CHARMM internal coordinates of N, CA and C (Angstrom, degrees):
IC EDIT
DIST 1 N 1 CA 1.4974
DIST 1 CA 1 C 1.6691
ANGL 1 N 1 CA 1 C 104.95
DIST 1 C 2 N 1.2514
ANGL 1 CA 1 C 2 N 109.53
DIHE 1 N 1 CA 1 C 2 N 123.94
DIST 2 N 2 CA 1.4940
ANGL 1 C 2 N 2 CA 113.49
DIHE 1 CA 1 C 2 N 2 CA 179.11
DIST 2 CA 2 C 1.4969
ANGL 2 N 2 CA 2 C 112.72
DIHE 1 C 2 N 2 CA 2 C -66.16
DIST 2 C 3 N 1.3478
ANGL 2 CA 2 C 3 N 119.54
DIHE 2 N 2 CA 2 C 3 N 168.74
DIST 3 N 3 CA 1.3885
ANGL 2 C 3 N 3 CA 125.05
DIHE 2 CA 2 C 3 N 3 CA -177.94
DIST 3 CA 3 C 1.6624
ANGL 3 N 3 CA 3 C 113.20
DIHE 2 C 3 N 3 CA 3 C -57.77
DIST 3 C 4 N 1.3574
ANGL 3 CA 3 C 4 N 109.46
DIHE 3 N 3 CA 3 C 4 N -45.55
DIST 4 N 4 CA 1.4911
ANGL 3 C 4 N 4 CA 117.28
DIHE 3 CA 3 C 4 N 4 CA 179.93
DIST 4 CA 4 C 1.5157
ANGL 4 N 4 CA 4 C 110.70
DIHE 3 C 4 N 4 CA 4 C -58.28
DIST 4 C 5 N 1.3734
ANGL 4 CA 4 C 5 N 117.29
DIHE 4 N 4 CA 4 C 5 N -51.61
DIST 5 N 5 CA 1.4290
ANGL 4 C 5 N 5 CA 122.70
DIHE 4 CA 4 C 5 N 5 CA 179.30
DIST 5 CA 5 C 1.6010
ANGL 5 N 5 CA 5 C 111.13
DIHE 4 C 5 N 5 CA 5 C -60.65
DIST 5 C 6 N 1.2581
ANGL 5 CA 5 C 6 N 120.23
DIHE 5 N 5 CA 5 C 6 N -32.15
DIST 6 N 6 CA 1.4839
ANGL 5 C 6 N 6 CA 125.51
DIHE 5 CA 5 C 6 N 6 CA -174.93
DIST 6 CA 6 C 1.5071
ANGL 6 N 6 CA 6 C 104.00
DIHE 5 C 6 N 6 CA 6 C -73.30
DIST 6 C 7 N 1.3329
ANGL 6 CA 6 C 7 N 117.36
DIHE 6 N 6 CA 6 C 7 N -48.52
DIST 7 N 7 CA 1.4658
ANGL 6 C 7 N 7 CA 121.83
DIHE 6 CA 6 C 7 N 7 CA -178.50
DIST 7 CA 7 C 1.5364
ANGL 7 N 7 CA 7 C 107.78
DIHE 6 C 7 N 7 CA 7 C -63.52
DIST 7 C 8 N 1.3312
ANGL 7 CA 7 C 8 N 120.85
DIHE 7 N 7 CA 7 C 8 N -45.35
DIST 8 N 8 CA 1.4062
ANGL 7 C 8 N 8 CA 121.91
DIHE 7 CA 7 C 8 N 8 CA 178.56
DIST 8 CA 8 C 1.5402
ANGL 8 N 8 CA 8 C 110.70
DIHE 7 C 8 N 8 CA 8 C -57.41
DIST 8 C 9 N 1.3017
ANGL 8 CA 8 C 9 N 119.54
DIHE 8 N 8 CA 8 C 9 N -45.61
DIST 9 N 9 CA 1.4510
ANGL 8 C 9 N 9 CA 124.23
DIHE 8 CA 8 C 9 N 9 CA -179.26
DIST 9 CA 9 C 1.5447
ANGL 9 N 9 CA 9 C 107.53
DIHE 8 C 9 N 9 CA 9 C -59.53
DIST 9 C 10 N 1.3844
ANGL 9 CA 9 C 10 N 115.73
DIHE 9 N 9 CA 9 C 10 N -44.99
DIST 10 N 10 CA 1.4548
ANGL 9 C 10 N 10 CA 118.46
DIHE 9 CA 9 C 10 N 10 CA -176.52
DIST 10 CA 10 C 1.5865
ANGL 10 N 10 CA 10 C 108.46
DIHE 9 C 10 N 10 CA 10 C -64.25
DIST 10 C 11 N 1.3360
ANGL 10 CA 10 C 11 N 117.76
DIHE 10 N 10 CA 10 C 11 N -40.02
DIST 11 N 11 CA 1.4954
ANGL 10 C 11 N 11 CA 120.80
DIHE 10 CA 10 C 11 N 11 CA 178.03
DIST 11 CA 11 C 1.4933
ANGL 11 N 11 CA 11 C 110.45
DIHE 10 C 11 N 11 CA 11 C -62.17
DIST 11 C 12 N 1.3257
ANGL 11 CA 11 C 12 N 117.56
DIHE 11 N 11 CA 11 C 12 N -43.07
DIST 12 N 12 CA 1.4907
ANGL 11 C 12 N 12 CA 119.58
DIHE 11 CA 11 C 12 N 12 CA 176.28
DIST 12 CA 12 C 1.5229
ANGL 12 N 12 CA 12 C 113.81
DIHE 11 C 12 N 12 CA 12 C -57.11
DIST 12 C 13 N 1.3365
ANGL 12 CA 12 C 13 N 114.47
DIHE 12 N 12 CA 12 C 13 N -39.68
DIST 13 N 13 CA 1.4174
ANGL 12 C 13 N 13 CA 121.04
DIHE 12 CA 12 C 13 N 13 CA -175.83
DIST 13 CA 13 C 1.4866
ANGL 13 N 13 CA 13 C 107.88
DIHE 12 C 13 N 13 CA 13 C -71.97
DIST 13 C 14 N 1.3243
ANGL 13 CA 13 C 14 N 114.35
DIHE 13 N 13 CA 13 C 14 N -39.35
DIST 14 N 14 CA 1.5908
ANGL 13 C 14 N 14 CA 120.96
DIHE 13 CA 13 C 14 N 14 CA 179.16
DIST 14 CA 14 C 1.5639
ANGL 14 N 14 CA 14 C 106.53
DIHE 13 C 14 N 14 CA 14 C -63.76
DIST 14 C 15 N 1.3113
ANGL 14 CA 14 C 15 N 115.02
DIHE 14 N 14 CA 14 C 15 N -45.22
DIST 15 N 15 CA 1.4583
ANGL 14 C 15 N 15 CA 119.33
DIHE 14 CA 14 C 15 N 15 CA -178.53
DIST 15 CA 15 C 1.5217
ANGL 15 N 15 CA 15 C 112.82
DIHE 14 C 15 N 15 CA 15 C -57.32
DIST 15 C 16 N 1.3720
ANGL 15 CA 15 C 16 N 111.56
DIHE 15 N 15 CA 15 C 16 N -46.95
DIST 16 N 16 CA 1.4749
ANGL 15 C 16 N 16 CA 118.41
DIHE 15 CA 15 C 16 N 16 CA 175.91
DIST 16 CA 16 C 1.4916
ANGL 16 N 16 CA 16 C 115.35
DIHE 15 C 16 N 16 CA 16 C -57.47
DIST 16 C 17 N 1.3260
ANGL 16 CA 16 C 17 N 114.93
DIHE 16 N 16 CA 16 C 17 N -41.62
DIST 17 N 17 CA 1.4460
ANGL 16 C 17 N 17 CA 118.32
DIHE 16 CA 16 C 17 N 17 CA 179.58
DIST 17 CA 17 C 1.5182
ANGL 17 N 17 CA 17 C 109.84
DIHE 16 C 17 N 17 CA 17 C -70.43
DIST 17 C 18 N 1.2916
ANGL 17 CA 17 C 18 N 118.10
DIHE 17 N 17 CA 17 C 18 N -41.36
DIST 18 N 18 CA 1.5091
ANGL 17 C 18 N 18 CA 123.45
DIHE 17 CA 17 C 18 N 18 CA -179.45
DIST 18 CA 18 C 1.5214
ANGL 18 N 18 CA 18 C 106.41
DIHE 17 C 18 N 18 CA 18 C -60.78
DIST 18 C 19 N 1.3427
ANGL 18 CA 18 C 19 N 117.98
DIHE 18 N 18 CA 18 C 19 N -42.62
DIST 19 N 19 CA 1.5054
ANGL 18 C 19 N 19 CA 121.39
DIHE 18 CA 18 C 19 N 19 CA -175.43
DIST 19 CA 19 C 1.5570
ANGL 19 N 19 CA 19 C 107.00
DIHE 18 C 19 N 19 CA 19 C -64.25
DIST 19 C 20 N 1.2293
ANGL 19 CA 19 C 20 N 118.43
DIHE 19 N 19 CA 19 C 20 N -45.36
DIST 20 N 20 CA 1.5133
ANGL 19 C 20 N 20 CA 126.22
DIHE 19 CA 19 C 20 N 20 CA -179.03
DIST 20 CA 20 C 1.5594
ANGL 20 N 20 CA 20 C 107.19
DIHE 19 C 20 N 20 CA 20 C -60.87
DIST 20 C 21 N 1.3467
ANGL 20 CA 20 C 21 N 116.71
DIHE 20 N 20 CA 20 C 21 N -47.15
DIST 21 N 21 CA 1.5185
ANGL 20 C 21 N 21 CA 122.01
DIHE 20 CA 20 C 21 N 21 CA 176.79
DIST 21 CA 21 C 1.5322
ANGL 21 N 21 CA 21 C 113.79
DIHE 20 C 21 N 21 CA 21 C -60.02
DIST 21 C 22 N 1.2787
ANGL 21 CA 21 C 22 N 111.10
DIHE 21 N 21 CA 21 C 22 N -40.72
DIST 22 N 22 CA 1.5133
ANGL 21 C 22 N 22 CA 117.89
DIHE 21 CA 21 C 22 N 22 CA 179.88
DIST 22 CA 22 C 1.5134
ANGL 22 N 22 CA 22 C 108.72
DIHE 21 C 22 N 22 CA 22 C -61.89
DIST 22 C 23 N 1.3391
ANGL 22 CA 22 C 23 N 115.83
DIHE 22 N 22 CA 22 C 23 N -48.31
DIST 23 N 23 CA 1.4415
ANGL 22 C 23 N 23 CA 124.46
DIHE 22 CA 22 C 23 N 23 CA -174.28
DIST 23 CA 23 C 1.5114
ANGL 23 N 23 CA 23 C 105.28
DIHE 22 C 23 N 23 CA 23 C -63.37
DIST 23 C 24 N 1.3274
ANGL 23 CA 23 C 24 N 118.88
DIHE 23 N 23 CA 23 C 24 N -45.40
DIST 24 N 24 CA 1.4937
ANGL 23 C 24 N 24 CA 120.59
DIHE 23 CA 23 C 24 N 24 CA -179.16
DIST 24 CA 24 C 1.3864
ANGL 24 N 24 CA 24 C 111.79
DIHE 23 C 24 N 24 CA 24 C -63.02
DIST 24 C 25 N 1.4282
ANGL 24 CA 24 C 25 N 116.50
DIHE 24 N 24 CA 24 C 25 N -41.61
DIST 25 N 25 CA 1.4970
ANGL 24 C 25 N 25 CA 115.92
DIHE 24 CA 24 C 25 N 25 CA 178.57
DIST 25 CA 25 C 1.4399
ANGL 25 N 25 CA 25 C 114.93
DIHE 24 C 25 N 25 CA 25 C -69.98
DIST 25 C 26 N 1.3450
ANGL 25 CA 25 C 26 N 122.31
DIHE 25 N 25 CA 25 C 26 N -31.22
DIST 26 N 26 CA 1.3784
ANGL 25 C 26 N 26 CA 122.30
DIHE 25 CA 25 C 26 N 26 CA 173.26
DIST 26 CA 26 C 1.4767
ANGL 26 N 26 CA 26 C 116.12
DIHE 25 C 26 N 26 CA 26 C -62.89
DIST 26 C 27 N 1.4290
ANGL 26 CA 26 C 27 N 115.45
DIHE 26 N 26 CA 26 C 27 N -39.27
DIST 27 N 27 CA 1.3914
ANGL 26 C 27 N 27 CA 120.94
DIHE 26 CA 26 C 27 N 27 CA 172.36
DIST 27 CA 27 C 1.4971
ANGL 27 N 27 CA 27 C 114.88
DIHE 26 C 27 N 27 CA 27 C -62.92
DIST 27 C 28 N 1.3105
ANGL 27 CA 27 C 28 N 115.81
DIHE 27 N 27 CA 27 C 28 N -39.03
DIST 28 N 28 CA 1.4066
ANGL 27 C 28 N 28 CA 122.05
DIHE 27 CA 27 C 28 N 28 CA 176.92
DIST 28 CA 28 C 1.5667
ANGL 28 N 28 CA 28 C 114.39
DIHE 27 C 28 N 28 CA 28 C -66.94
DIST 28 C 29 N 1.2242
ANGL 28 CA 28 C 29 N 111.27
DIHE 28 N 28 CA 28 C 29 N -41.51
DIST 29 N 29 CA 1.5143
ANGL 28 C 29 N 29 CA 118.87
DIHE 28 CA 28 C 29 N 29 CA 173.03
DIST 29 CA 29 C 1.4338
ANGL 29 N 29 CA 29 C 114.54
DIHE 28 C 29 N 29 CA 29 C -60.03
DIST 29 C 30 N 1.3592
ANGL 29 CA 29 C 30 N 118.55
DIHE 29 N 29 CA 29 C 30 N -40.33
DIST 30 N 30 CA 1.4825
ANGL 29 C 30 N 30 CA 125.47
DIHE 29 CA 29 C 30 N 30 CA 177.60
DIST 30 CA 30 C 1.5200
ANGL 30 N 30 CA 30 C 108.05
DIHE 29 C 30 N 30 CA 30 C -67.79
DIST 30 C 31 N 1.2569
ANGL 30 CA 30 C 31 N 120.17
DIHE 30 N 30 CA 30 C 31 N -45.86
DIST 31 N 31 CA 1.4777
ANGL 30 C 31 N 31 CA 122.41
DIHE 30 CA 30 C 31 N 31 CA 177.55
DIST 31 CA 31 C 1.4874
ANGL 31 N 31 CA 31 C 111.55
DIHE 30 C 31 N 31 CA 31 C -61.01
DIST 31 C 32 N 1.3707
ANGL 31 CA 31 C 32 N 117.85
DIHE 31 N 31 CA 31 C 32 N -42.78
DIST 32 N 32 CA 1.4395
ANGL 31 C 32 N 32 CA 122.77
DIHE 31 CA 31 C 32 N 32 CA 178.55
DIST 32 CA 32 C 1.6139
ANGL 32 N 32 CA 32 C 111.73
DIHE 31 C 32 N 32 CA 32 C -61.48
DIST 32 C 33 N 1.3013
ANGL 32 CA 32 C 33 N 112.74
DIHE 32 N 32 CA 32 C 33 N -43.02
DIST 33 N 33 CA 1.4555
ANGL 32 C 33 N 33 CA 118.84
DIHE 32 CA 32 C 33 N 33 CA 179.23
DIST 33 CA 33 C 1.5554
ANGL 33 N 33 CA 33 C 113.07
DIHE 32 C 33 N 33 CA 33 C -63.94
DIST 33 C 34 N 1.3103
ANGL 33 CA 33 C 34 N 111.33
DIHE 33 N 33 CA 33 C 34 N -41.67
DIST 34 N 34 CA 1.4958
ANGL 33 C 34 N 34 CA 121.34
DIHE 33 CA 33 C 34 N 34 CA 176.34
DIST 34 CA 34 C 1.5122
ANGL 34 N 34 CA 34 C 110.13
DIHE 33 C 34 N 34 CA 34 C -59.04
DIST 34 C 35 N 1.3470
ANGL 34 CA 34 C 35 N 116.91
DIHE 34 N 34 CA 34 C 35 N -52.11
DIST 35 N 35 CA 1.5207
ANGL 34 C 35 N 35 CA 120.18
DIHE 34 CA 34 C 35 N 35 CA 177.58
DIST 35 CA 35 C 1.4846
ANGL 35 N 35 CA 35 C 111.40
DIHE 34 C 35 N 35 CA 35 C -62.71
DIST 35 C 36 N 1.2138
ANGL 35 CA 35 C 36 N 119.54
DIHE 35 N 35 CA 35 C 36 N -37.89
DIST 36 N 36 CA 1.4859
ANGL 35 C 36 N 36 CA 123.41
DIHE 35 CA 35 C 36 N 36 CA 179.35
DIST 36 CA 36 C 1.5490
ANGL 36 N 36 CA 36 C 109.57
DIHE 35 C 36 N 36 CA 36 C -64.72
DIST 36 C 37 N 1.2906
ANGL 36 CA 36 C 37 N 116.18
DIHE 36 N 36 CA 36 C 37 N -39.75
DIST 37 N 37 CA 1.5035
ANGL 36 C 37 N 37 CA 120.24
DIHE 36 CA 36 C 37 N 37 CA -178.46
DIST 37 CA 37 C 1.6011
ANGL 37 N 37 CA 37 C 105.73
DIHE 36 C 37 N 37 CA 37 C -69.22
DIST 37 C 38 N 1.3429
ANGL 37 CA 37 C 38 N 112.65
DIHE 37 N 37 CA 37 C 38 N -41.05
DIST 38 N 38 CA 1.5581
ANGL 37 C 38 N 38 CA 114.51
DIHE 37 CA 37 C 38 N 38 CA 177.77
DIST 38 CA 38 C 1.5256
ANGL 38 N 38 CA 38 C 111.31
DIHE 37 C 38 N 38 CA 38 C -60.00
DIST 38 C 39 N 1.3331
ANGL 38 CA 38 C 39 N 115.26
DIHE 38 N 38 CA 38 C 39 N -41.86
DIST 39 N 39 CA 1.4808
ANGL 38 C 39 N 39 CA 118.46
DIHE 38 CA 38 C 39 N 39 CA 179.67
DIST 39 CA 39 C 1.5037
ANGL 39 N 39 CA 39 C 112.46
DIHE 38 C 39 N 39 CA 39 C -64.65
DIST 39 C 40 N 1.3480
ANGL 39 CA 39 C 40 N 116.27
DIHE 39 N 39 CA 39 C 40 N -44.21
DIST 40 N 40 CA 1.4881
ANGL 39 C 40 N 40 CA 117.82
DIHE 39 CA 39 C 40 N 40 CA 177.06
DIST 40 CA 40 C 1.5312
ANGL 40 N 40 CA 40 C 112.92
DIHE 39 C 40 N 40 CA 40 C -63.11
DIST 40 C 41 N 1.3327
ANGL 40 CA 40 C 41 N 116.45
DIHE 40 N 40 CA 40 C 41 N -39.10
DIST 41 N 41 CA 1.4163
ANGL 40 C 41 N 41 CA 118.46
DIHE 40 CA 40 C 41 N 41 CA 174.62
DIST 41 CA 41 C 1.5027
ANGL 41 N 41 CA 41 C 116.30
DIHE 40 C 41 N 41 CA 41 C -65.77
DIST 41 C 42 N 1.2978
ANGL 41 CA 41 C 42 N 116.14
DIHE 41 N 41 CA 41 C 42 N -36.99
DIST 42 N 42 CA 1.4514
ANGL 41 C 42 N 42 CA 120.61
DIHE 41 CA 41 C 42 N 42 CA 173.19
DIST 42 CA 42 C 1.4748
ANGL 42 N 42 CA 42 C 116.02
DIHE 41 C 42 N 42 CA 42 C -65.93
DIST 42 C 43 N 1.3113
ANGL 42 CA 42 C 43 N 113.40
DIHE 42 N 42 CA 42 C 43 N -39.32
DIST 43 N 43 CA 1.4594
ANGL 42 C 43 N 43 CA 115.82
DIHE 42 CA 42 C 43 N 43 CA 176.14
DIST 43 CA 43 C 1.5382
ANGL 43 N 43 CA 43 C 115.19
DIHE 42 C 43 N 43 CA 43 C -67.62
DIST 43 C 44 N 1.3885
ANGL 43 CA 43 C 44 N 110.61
DIHE 43 N 43 CA 43 C 44 N -38.20
DIST 44 N 44 CA 1.4514
ANGL 43 C 44 N 44 CA 116.26
DIHE 43 CA 43 C 44 N 44 CA 179.12
DIST 44 CA 44 C 1.5768
ANGL 44 N 44 CA 44 C 110.52
DIHE 43 C 44 N 44 CA 44 C -62.17
DIST 44 C 45 N 1.2599
ANGL 44 CA 44 C 45 N 113.35
DIHE 44 N 44 CA 44 C 45 N -44.10
DIST 45 N 45 CA 1.5198
ANGL 44 C 45 N 45 CA 120.98
DIHE 44 CA 44 C 45 N 45 CA 179.89
DIST 45 CA 45 C 1.5479
ANGL 45 N 45 CA 45 C 108.57
DIHE 44 C 45 N 45 CA 45 C -62.13
DIST 45 C 46 N 1.3307
ANGL 45 CA 45 C 46 N 115.54
DIHE 45 N 45 CA 45 C 46 N -42.55
DIST 46 N 46 CA 1.4208
ANGL 45 C 46 N 46 CA 116.25
DIHE 45 CA 45 C 46 N 46 CA -179.40
DIST 46 CA 46 C 1.5656
ANGL 46 N 46 CA 46 C 111.11
DIHE 45 C 46 N 46 CA 46 C -66.95
DIST 46 C 47 N 1.3101
ANGL 46 CA 46 C 47 N 115.42
DIHE 46 N 46 CA 46 C 47 N -41.51
DIST 47 N 47 CA 1.5122
ANGL 46 C 47 N 47 CA 120.95
DIHE 46 CA 46 C 47 N 47 CA 174.31
DIST 47 CA 47 C 1.5321
ANGL 47 N 47 CA 47 C 108.68
DIHE 46 C 47 N 47 CA 47 C -58.58
DIST 47 C 48 N 1.3522
ANGL 47 CA 47 C 48 N 120.39
DIHE 47 N 47 CA 47 C 48 N -40.29
DIST 48 N 48 CA 1.4098
ANGL 47 C 48 N 48 CA 120.55
DIHE 47 CA 47 C 48 N 48 CA -178.90
DIST 48 CA 48 C 1.5567
ANGL 48 N 48 CA 48 C 111.95
DIHE 47 C 48 N 48 CA 48 C -63.68
DIST 48 C 49 N 1.2770
ANGL 48 CA 48 C 49 N 110.19
DIHE 48 N 48 CA 48 C 49 N -44.37
DIST 49 N 49 CA 1.5116
ANGL 48 C 49 N 49 CA 116.87
DIHE 48 CA 48 C 49 N 49 CA 178.54
DIST 49 CA 49 C 1.4619
ANGL 49 N 49 CA 49 C 110.04
DIHE 48 C 49 N 49 CA 49 C -63.51
DIST 49 C 50 N 1.2593
ANGL 49 CA 49 C 50 N 119.86
DIHE 49 N 49 CA 49 C 50 N -40.88
DIST 50 N 50 CA 1.4407
ANGL 49 C 50 N 50 CA 123.72
DIHE 49 CA 49 C 50 N 50 CA 179.89
DIST 50 CA 50 C 1.5145
ANGL 50 N 50 CA 50 C 111.27
DIHE 49 C 50 N 50 CA 50 C -65.47
DIST 50 C 51 N 1.3119
ANGL 50 CA 50 C 51 N 116.20
DIHE 50 N 50 CA 50 C 51 N -43.83
DIST 51 N 51 CA 1.4205
ANGL 50 C 51 N 51 CA 120.92
DIHE 50 CA 50 C 51 N 51 CA 178.30
DIST 51 CA 51 C 1.5363
ANGL 51 N 51 CA 51 C 112.49
DIHE 50 C 51 N 51 CA 51 C -63.50
DIST 51 C 52 N 1.4248
ANGL 51 CA 51 C 52 N 114.24
DIHE 51 N 51 CA 51 C 52 N -43.33
DIST 52 N 52 CA 1.4373
ANGL 51 C 52 N 52 CA 118.66
DIHE 51 CA 51 C 52 N 52 CA 178.02
DIST 52 CA 52 C 1.5173
ANGL 52 N 52 CA 52 C 110.39
DIHE 51 C 52 N 52 CA 52 C -61.10
DIST 52 C 53 N 1.3522
ANGL 52 CA 52 C 53 N 119.51
DIHE 52 N 52 CA 52 C 53 N -41.11
DIST 53 N 53 CA 1.4157
ANGL 52 C 53 N 53 CA 125.95
DIHE 52 CA 52 C 53 N 53 CA -178.84
DIST 53 CA 53 C 1.6091
ANGL 53 N 53 CA 53 C 110.71
DIHE 52 C 53 N 53 CA 53 C -63.39
DIST 53 C 54 N 1.3201
ANGL 53 CA 53 C 54 N 114.30
DIHE 53 N 53 CA 53 C 54 N -40.29
DIST 54 N 54 CA 1.4215
ANGL 53 C 54 N 54 CA 118.47
DIHE 53 CA 53 C 54 N 54 CA 177.65
DIST 54 CA 54 C 1.5493
ANGL 54 N 54 CA 54 C 111.20
DIHE 53 C 54 N 54 CA 54 C -64.20
DIST 54 C 55 N 1.3291
ANGL 54 CA 54 C 55 N 114.15
DIHE 54 N 54 CA 54 C 55 N -44.99
DIST 55 N 55 CA 1.5189
ANGL 54 C 55 N 55 CA 117.95
DIHE 54 CA 54 C 55 N 55 CA 179.29
DIST 55 CA 55 C 1.4752
ANGL 55 N 55 CA 55 C 111.05
DIHE 54 C 55 N 55 CA 55 C -63.95
DIST 55 C 56 N 1.3479
ANGL 55 CA 55 C 56 N 121.04
DIHE 55 N 55 CA 55 C 56 N -34.85
DIST 56 N 56 CA 1.4483
ANGL 55 C 56 N 56 CA 119.18
DIHE 55 CA 55 C 56 N 56 CA 175.20
DIST 56 CA 56 C 1.4754
ANGL 56 N 56 CA 56 C 114.11
DIHE 55 C 56 N 56 CA 56 C -63.48
DIST 56 C 57 N 1.2965
ANGL 56 CA 56 C 57 N 114.65
DIHE 56 N 56 CA 56 C 57 N -41.30
DIST 57 N 57 CA 1.5361
ANGL 56 C 57 N 57 CA 120.62
DIHE 56 CA 56 C 57 N 57 CA 178.93
DIST 57 CA 57 C 1.4886
ANGL 57 N 57 CA 57 C 110.18
DIHE 56 C 57 N 57 CA 57 C -67.49
DIST 57 C 58 N 1.3266
ANGL 57 CA 57 C 58 N 116.85
DIHE 57 N 57 CA 57 C 58 N -35.75
DIST 58 N 58 CA 1.4705
ANGL 57 C 58 N 58 CA 119.44
DIHE 57 CA 57 C 58 N 58 CA 178.53
DIST 58 CA 58 C 1.5331
ANGL 58 N 58 CA 58 C 110.01
DIHE 57 C 58 N 58 CA 58 C -70.36
DIST 58 C 59 N 1.2710
ANGL 58 CA 58 C 59 N 119.47
DIHE 58 N 58 CA 58 C 59 N -36.27
DIST 59 N 59 CA 1.4558
ANGL 58 C 59 N 59 CA 122.67
DIHE 58 CA 58 C 59 N 59 CA -178.17
DIST 59 CA 59 C 1.4668
ANGL 59 N 59 CA 59 C 111.97
DIHE 58 C 59 N 59 CA 59 C -65.38
DIST 59 C 60 N 1.3698
ANGL 59 CA 59 C 60 N 116.19
DIHE 59 N 59 CA 59 C 60 N -33.38
DIST 60 N 60 CA 1.4982
ANGL 59 C 60 N 60 CA 122.07
DIHE 59 CA 59 C 60 N 60 CA -174.60
DIST 60 CA 60 C 1.5783
ANGL 60 N 60 CA 60 C 108.04
DIHE 59 C 60 N 60 CA 60 C -78.88
DIST 60 C 61 N 1.2611
ANGL 60 CA 60 C 61 N 122.88
DIHE 60 N 60 CA 60 C 61 N -13.44
DIST 61 N 61 CA 1.5000
ANGL 60 C 61 N 61 CA 121.05
DIHE 60 CA 60 C 61 N 61 CA 179.38
DIST 61 CA 61 C 1.5136
ANGL 61 N 61 CA 61 C 113.72
DIHE 60 C 61 N 61 CA 61 C -94.50
END
COOR INIT
IC SEED 1 N 1 CA 1 C
IC BUILD
């Protein structure tokens, strides 16, 4: 194998690895965003419950 063919083969291998890593990173980012959204929704629900409980206590006074 001449030098050019060897370098082209290495570049193809690197490109394949890069594509796999990008795909894995995209999946990780999607999972992270999904978890972050769940966290924000859970915090908002907790805050709504807390606010509703405070209003109920205030209404009884």
